C-alpha positions in Angstrom: -33.0 110.6 16.1 -33.1 114.3 15.9 -31.3 116.6 18.3 -33.7 117.6 21.1 -34.0 121.3 20.1 -34.6 120.4 16.4 -37.2 117.8 17.5 -39.0 120.5 19.5 -38.9 122.9 16.6 -40.4 120.2 14.3 -43.1 119.4 16.9 -44.1 123.1 17.4 -44.1 123.7 13.6 -46.4 120.8 13.0 -48.6 121.9 15.9 -48.9 125.4 14.5 -49.5 124.3 11.0 -52.1 121.7 11.9 -53.9 124.2 14.2 -54.1 126.7 11.4 -55.2 124.2 8.8 -57.9 122.7 11.0 -59.1 126.2 12.1 -59.3 127.6 8.5 -59.1 124.9 5.9 -61.7 122.4 7.2 -59.9 119.4 5.8 -61.1 115.9 5.7 -57.6 114.5 5.4 -54.3 115.8 6.7 -50.9 114.2 6.3 -47.6 115.0 8.0 -44.3 113.6 6.8 -40.8 114.0 8.1 -37.7 112.9 6.3 -34.0 113.7 6.5 -31.6 114.0 3.5 -28.0 115.3 3.3 -28.1 117.1 6.7 -31.5 118.6 6.2 -34.9 117.8 7.8 -37.8 118.0 5.5 -41.2 118.4 7.1 -44.4 118.5 5.0 -47.9 119.1 6.2 -50.6 118.6 3.5 -54.4 118.9 3.6 -57.3 118.5 1.3 -59.1 121.6 2.7 -60.5 124.7 1.1 -57.1 126.3 0.3 -56.4 130.0 0.3 -54.6 132.8 -1.6 -51.1 132.7 0.0 -50.2 136.2 -1.3 -53.3 137.7 0.2 -52.8 135.9 3.5 -49.1 137.1 3.7 -50.3 140.7 3.1 -52.9 140.3 6.0 -50.2 138.9 8.2 -47.8 141.7 7.5 -50.5 144.2 8.3 -51.0 142.5 11.7 -54.4 140.9 10.9 -53.1 137.3 11.2 -49.9 135.8 12.6 -50.1 132.1 11.6 -47.9 132.3 8.5 -45.4 134.7 10.1 -45.2 132.4 13.1 -44.3 129.4 11.0 -41.8 131.4 9.0 -40.2 132.9 12.1 -39.8 129.5 13.8 -38.1 128.0 10.8 -35.8 131.0 10.3 -34.7 130.9 14.0 -33.6 127.3 13.3 -31.8 128.3 10.1 -34.5 126.9 7.9 -37.2 128.0 5.5 -40.9 127.5 4.7 -42.7 127.2 1.4 -46.5 127.3 1.3 -48.4 126.2 -1.7 -52.2 126.5 -1.8 -54.9 126.9 -4.3 -58.4 127.8 -3.3 -60.6 124.7 -3.4 -57.6 122.3 -3.7 -55.9 122.3 -0.3 -52.6 123.4 1.1 -49.0 122.1 1.4 -46.6 123.5 3.9 -43.0 122.5 3.3 -40.4 123.2 6.0 -36.6 122.6 5.5 -34.4 122.7 8.6 -30.7 122.0 8.8 -29.6 119.4 11.3 -27.5 120.8 14.1 -28.1 124.5 13.5 -26.6 126.6 16.3 -29.8 128.7 16.5 -32.0 125.7 17.5 -33.9 126.6 20.6 -35.1 123.9 23.0 -38.0 126.1 24.2 -39.2 127.4 20.8 
């Protein structure tokens, strides 16, 4: 069982990641895993879609063209966590989110 605020953060993170992947990656397969280890929640969303250039997407996000990546990162940071995105054009994408259990910054309405 996860604390309510952390469960909400996990749900919203998966919701945003899946929405972005379905909208842009056109995957045929998508997997979501959630695990805990040593006080940390590990959330992984992986697809077999078209993939993308993470650096180029981050630059577009920073210039205001797209907010998907920034939204994921901001949500994780507010909960004291971090996001790592791995993607290769033509080979799919993996979004890894690590969140500490019981972080004081967890927000129930994130």
